[in-house]
C-alpha positions, 0 to 999 in steps of 0.5 A, a space after each residue: 144700191 149695193 155694189 156687188 160686182 167688179 168687172 175690171 180685175 187684173 191678175 198676175 197675167 197682166 204685165 203691169 201686175 207685180 203682185 204674185 198673190 193676184 191669182 184667181 183663187 185668192 182673188 175670188 176668196 177675197 171677193 167673197 169676203 167682201 160680198 161681191 157676187 161677180 168678178 170679171 177678169 180683164 187682163 191686158 190683151 193684144 191679139 197678134 192678128 191685129 198689126 202694130 202691137 208694142 213690145 209691152 203688149 207682145 207677150 199678152 196674147 189671147 192664149 196668155 190671157 186664157 191661162 186664167 181659166 186653168 188657174 180657177 179653183 174647183 168651186 167658188 161662191 162668186 160668179 166669174 166672167 172671162 174677159 180682157 182689156 185690150 187697147 185702142 190707139 186711134 185711127 181704127 188701130 185696135 188690139 183685138 179681132 172680132 173673132 177673139 172678142 166673140 170668144 170672150 164673155 166681155 171686152 173692155 176697150 180704153 180710149 185714154 191710155 195717154 201715158 203710152 207716148 207715141 203708141 196711144 198718145 200722139 207726139 206734140 200734144 200737151 194742152 188740155 183742150 187738145 187732149 180733151 178733143 182727142 179723147 172725144 174723138 177716140 171715144 166716138 171711134 171706140 163705140 163705132 168699132 162695135 167690139 167693146 162691151 164697155 169702155 174702160 175708165 172713159 175720159 180718164 186722161 192717164 198720165 195727166 193727173 194734175 191737168 185732169 180738171 182742166 182737160 175734163 173742163 174743156 169738154 162741153 156738156 154737148 160733146 159728152 152728150 153726143 158721145 154718151 148717146 152713141 154709147 147708149 144706142 150701141 149698148 156699150 157700158 160706161 165704167 165707173 172706176 175707183 180711179 175717177 176719184 182721187 180721194 180713193 187713190 190717196 189721202 192727200 189732196 191732188 192739185 188739179 183733180 177733184 172728186 167732183 170732176 167725173 160726176 158731171 160726165 157720169 151724170 150726163 151719161 145717165 141722162 143720155 140713157 147709158 148703162 154702167 158697170 163698176 170697176 176697181 181696175 185692181 192690179 193687186 190682191 189688196 185692191 179686191 173689194 175697193 170697188 165698194 168705196 164707190 158707194 157714196 158717188 153712186 148714191 150721188 148719181 142716183 143709180 139703181 140696178 136698172 142702170 147696170 149693163 145686162 152683161 154684168 147683172 
């Protein structure tokens, strides 16, 4: 199938984007050059109505993220959705209110920003099985919140690249099926991101993380009836278009247009 959308794109408004060229006009022009028909802006967001934000999230309010609308060019050949990537810290602590979620075209919630020590990642947890169990629990909790259109980079243990194979290997097929069945029943989209595949991140092999690692959970998500969306998670202008490098992996999974979440068709 043709990969013609990317609905996890960050602009200069995200604190982790340090590319001044990552503005809507240039992003959309580059997307059109690559033949993308849909871009979803998903800057990081924490709603002040939700307690417990970190210092990093504090300035990334709904009003801050909404500035992307004022940056739009007068005309574009690419369809645009205005969304956000918020945060889930476990135990019901989430960075977006229902009112803010309903005002957006879509909401991506991650459940694995484990590099945020003491905020998302609890202290003292470092063994692969324990990390895998935590992600299973967090996935279930995110789905149950009823706020997410899609899960951002599901089960990608951010901050643990050399342990990725061991962490994913610790999660059984049965656990994955339980998680993905819940997502399918709730209509929550599963993200397929370039970040799943180390060959798309670096020319050098990455010990402890193979390209095949995420094909197992993605195949189980398909078997469980999930729908999907594609994502580059781009934080630079140069990252726009990289989503199309997912094509061989999507072909391996046997996905077609019917597997795409309706919000992103």
